[in-house]
C-alpha positions in Angstrom: -72.3 30.1 33.3 -73.6 29.6 29.8 -77.3 29.0 28.9 -76.3 25.4 28.0 -74.5 24.6 31.2 -76.3 22.3 33.6 -77.1 24.0 36.9 -74.7 23.2 39.7 -72.0 21.9 37.3 -68.9 24.0 36.6 -67.8 23.7 33.0 -64.3 24.7 31.8 -63.7 25.5 28.2 -60.4 25.7 26.4 -58.5 24.7 23.3 -55.5 22.4 22.5 -52.9 23.2 19.9 -49.9 20.9 19.5 -46.4 22.3 19.9 -43.4 21.2 17.8 -41.7 19.9 20.9 -44.6 17.7 22.0 -43.5 14.1 22.3 -46.3 12.8 20.1 -45.2 14.9 17.1 -42.0 12.9 16.6 -43.7 9.6 17.6 -46.4 10.3 14.9 -43.9 11.0 12.3 -42.1 7.7 13.1 -45.2 5.6 13.1 -47.0 7.0 10.0 -44.2 8.3 7.8 -41.7 5.6 7.1 -41.9 2.7 9.5 -43.2 -0.7 8.2 -45.5 -1.8 11.0 -45.8 -5.5 11.9 -49.0 -7.3 11.0 -51.7 -7.9 13.7 -50.8 -10.8 15.9 -54.0 -12.7 15.3 -54.6 -15.7 13.1 -55.7 -15.0 9.5 -58.9 -16.9 8.6 -58.6 -18.5 5.1 -62.0 -18.7 3.4 -63.5 -19.2 0.0 -65.9 -16.7 -1.5 -68.4 -19.4 -2.5 -71.4 -19.3 -0.2 -70.0 -16.6 2.0 -71.3 -15.3 4.4 -73.5 -18.4 4.7 -70.3 -20.4 5.1 -67.7 -18.8 7.3 -69.7 -15.6 8.2 -70.3 -16.6 11.8 -66.7 -17.6 12.3 -65.5 -14.2 11.2 -68.1 -12.4 13.3 -67.1 -14.4 16.4 -63.4 -13.7 15.8 -64.2 -9.9 15.6 -66.3 -9.9 18.7 -63.7 -11.9 20.7 -60.5 -10.0 19.6 -61.8 -6.6 18.5 -60.2 -7.2 15.1 -60.4 -9.9 12.5 -58.4 -10.7 9.3 -59.7 -12.8 6.5 -58.0 -13.9 3.3 -60.4 -14.9 0.6 -59.6 -16.8 -2.6 -60.8 -13.8 -4.6 -62.5 -10.4 -4.1 -65.9 -10.6 -2.5 -68.7 -9.4 -4.7 -70.6 -6.3 -3.5 -73.6 -8.4 -2.8 -71.7 -10.8 -0.5 -69.8 -7.8 1.1 -73.2 -6.1 1.9 -74.8 -9.4 3.1 -72.0 -9.9 5.6 -72.2 -6.3 6.7 -75.9 -6.8 7.5 -75.0 -9.8 9.6 -73.1 -7.4 11.9 -75.6 -4.6 11.9 -76.8 -1.8 9.7 -74.5 -0.3 7.1 -74.2 3.5 7.4 -74.9 5.6 4.3 -72.0 7.5 2.7 -73.7 10.8 2.2 -71.0 13.5 2.1 -71.3 15.1 -1.4 -67.6 15.2 -2.0 -67.3 11.4 -1.9 -70.5 10.7 -4.0 -68.5 9.5 -7.0 -66.7 6.9 -4.8 -69.9 5.4 -3.4 -71.8 2.2 -4.5 -75.1 1.0 -3.2 -75.3 4.1 -0.9 -73.1 2.4 1.7 -69.9 1.1 0.1 -67.1 3.6 -0.1 -64.3 2.9 -2.6 -61.1 4.2 -1.0 -58.9 4.7 -4.1 -55.5 6.5 -3.8 -56.0 9.3 -6.4 -54.9 12.5 -4.8 -51.6 13.9 -3.6 -51.6 16.2 -0.6 -54.9 17.9 0.2 -56.2 20.1 3.0 -59.7 18.9 2.3 -60.5 16.5 5.2 -63.2 14.8 3.1 -60.7 13.9 0.4 -57.8 12.9 2.6 -58.9 9.2 2.7 -58.1 9.2 -1.1 -54.8 11.1 -0.8 -51.1 10.2 -0.6 -50.6 11.7 2.9 -51.1 9.7 6.1 -54.3 9.8 8.2 -53.8 10.5 11.9 -54.9 8.1 14.5 -58.6 8.3 15.3 -61.7 6.5 16.3 -64.4 6.6 13.6 -67.0 9.3 14.0 -65.4 10.5 17.3 -67.6 13.6 17.5 -70.9 11.9 16.9 -73.2 10.8 19.6 -72.3 7.2 20.6 -75.5 5.9 19.1 -74.5 7.3 15.7 -70.9 6.1 15.7 -70.1 3.0 13.7 -69.3 0.0 15.9 -67.4 -1.9 13.1 -65.4 -0.8 10.1 -65.1 -3.5 7.4 -62.4 -3.1 4.7 -62.0 -5.3 1.6 -58.8 -5.1 -0.5 -59.4 -5.0 -4.2 -55.9 -3.8 -5.1 -53.0 -3.4 -2.6 -51.1 -1.1 -4.9 -47.5 -1.4 -5.9 -46.2 -1.8 -2.4 -48.3 -3.7 0.2 -46.3 -2.0 3.0 -47.1 1.5 1.8 -50.3 3.1 3.0 -50.8 0.5 5.7 -53.9 0.6 7.8 -52.5 1.0 11.3 -54.2 -0.4 14.4 -53.7 0.9 17.9 -55.3 -0.9 20.9 -57.4 1.3 23.1 -56.6 -1.0 26.1 -52.9 -0.5 25.6 -53.4 3.3 25.3 -55.5 3.4 28.5 -52.8 1.4 30.4 -50.3 4.2 29.5 -52.4 6.9 31.1 -52.5 7.8 34.8 -55.7 7.5 36.8 -55.9 11.3 36.9 -55.6 11.6 33.2 -58.3 9.1 32.6 -60.5 11.0 35.2 -60.0 14.3 33.3 -60.6 12.8 29.8 -63.7 11.0 31.0 -65.2 14.5 31.7 -63.9 16.3 28.6 -65.5 16.4 25.1 -65.3 18.3 21.9 -66.8 21.8 22.4 -68.4 21.9 18.9 -70.4 18.6 19.5 -72.7 19.2 22.4 -74.3 15.8 22.0 -71.0 14.0 21.5 -69.4 11.7 24.1 -66.5 12.4 26.4 -63.1 11.6 25.1 -63.1 8.4 27.1 -65.8 6.4 28.8 -66.3 3.0 30.3 -68.2 0.5 28.1 -68.5 -3.2 28.8 -65.9 -2.9 31.6 -63.4 -1.4 29.1 -62.0 2.1 28.6 -63.3 3.3 25.2 -62.1 6.4 23.4 -63.9 8.8 21.1 -61.0 10.8 19.8 -59.1 12.1 16.8 -55.6 13.6 16.5 -56.4 17.0 15.1 -52.7 17.6 14.3 -52.2 21.3 13.4 -55.9 22.1 13.8 -57.3 23.5 17.0 -59.2 21.1 19.3 -61.7 23.1 21.2 -62.9 21.3 24.3 -65.2 21.6 27.3 -64.8 19.8 30.6 -66.9 19.2 33.7 -63.9 18.1 35.8 -64.3 20.8 38.4 -60.8 20.7 39.9 -58.9 20.7 36.6 -57.8 23.9 35.0 -57.2 24.4 31.2 -53.5 23.5 31.4 -54.2 20.2 33.2 -56.8 19.3 30.6 -54.4 20.1 27.8 -51.7 18.1 29.5 -54.1 15.1 29.7 -54.8 15.4 25.9 -51.0 15.7 25.3 -50.5 12.5 27.3 -53.2 10.7 25.4 -51.6 11.6 22.1 -48.2 10.4 23.3 -49.8 7.1 24.4 -51.5 6.7 21.1 -48.3 7.0 19.1 -46.0 4.8 21.1 -45.6 2.6 18.1 -44.0 -0.4 19.8 -47.4 -2.0 20.0 -49.0 -0.6 16.8 -49.8 -3.1 14.1 -50.1 -2.4 10.3 -52.1 -4.4 7.8 -50.0 -5.8 4.9 -52.8 -5.7 2.3 -53.3 -8.5 -0.2 -55.9 -8.8 -2.9 -59.0 -10.5 -1.4 -58.1 -9.7 2.2 -60.8 -8.4 4.5 -60.0 -6.6 7.8 -62.7 -5.9 10.4 -62.1 -3.3 13.2 -64.2 -2.9 16.3 -64.3 0.9 16.8 -64.6 0.4 20.6 -61.4 -1.7 20.8 -59.0 -0.1 18.3 -58.0 3.3 17.0 -57.0 3.2 13.4 -54.9 5.3 11.0 -53.1 5.1 7.6 -49.4 5.4 6.9 -48.3 7.6 4.1 -48.2 6.3 0.5 -44.9 5.9 -1.3 -43.9 8.8 -3.5 -42.6 6.5 -6.1 -44.3 6.3 -9.5 -47.6 4.5 -9.2 -48.7 1.8 -11.7 -51.4 0.2 -9.5 -53.5 2.3 -7.1 -54.4 1.0 -3.7 -58.1 0.3 -3.6 -60.1 -0.7 -0.6 -63.9 -1.0 -0.2 -65.3 0.1 3.1 -68.5 -0.5 5.1 -69.2 1.3 8.4 -71.6 -0.7 10.6 -73.9 0.5 13.3 -75.1 -2.2 15.7 -78.7 -2.5 17.0 -77.6 -1.5 20.5 -76.6 1.9 19.1 -79.7 2.8 17.2 
């Protein structure tokens, strides 16, 4: 037993590395590297920028809280002031403090996601690159109180092809429904090893199964589990089943970005990802503005 292990609780540690034959590898390729995903099946709210968020802000917030995602089409791009004002209606915008993204940040909390790089192994630069981003919940390794509840994205420029570099949405409820009770039991007692204060991979919140998880792809996922009757292989099998459930793309949605479109994601309802960007010559770079919001219940 390690010095950090609670007395009376048996902890198992291990690591997960994906294999080329794992089901999720081909499913991930299909979802994020070529398919055009259908748009979210929720009504788009058409609003004018004038007086927003004073006019229309409550309607958007209510839609987000009801459905776990909201899509708004404005008549033009929101100003940073209006974007921030609406973000503060939802909670507290999180600072974008990583030094590698400093040149993309405005007002300390607005991150400009501009497609400027090709392939890169630097995780901090991948949001600005051509390659896809794997399915994840935002801040999955952080303590729950420090994870963003909402991600707010505003489209300033969709790029040459609105169906390239789509923001993909995967319902956590649908993922949970694809897992067995035993797999949920194991994942609810398993967390990342490197984040001792982080949450378990899944938990119950508000009567729903909520995930804190990222597809590590070729990188090693080191984990620790307090599921006493589960050995390392059974834990790895549960992680493998979760990845396959995440990438069963028949229910995934993809945002078809348009200038002035705002999409809001509840981080406890949906995973998100990004499909790969077209390799064709680029004349207009995709540009989204992002806010990450922590709610008062998480401070």
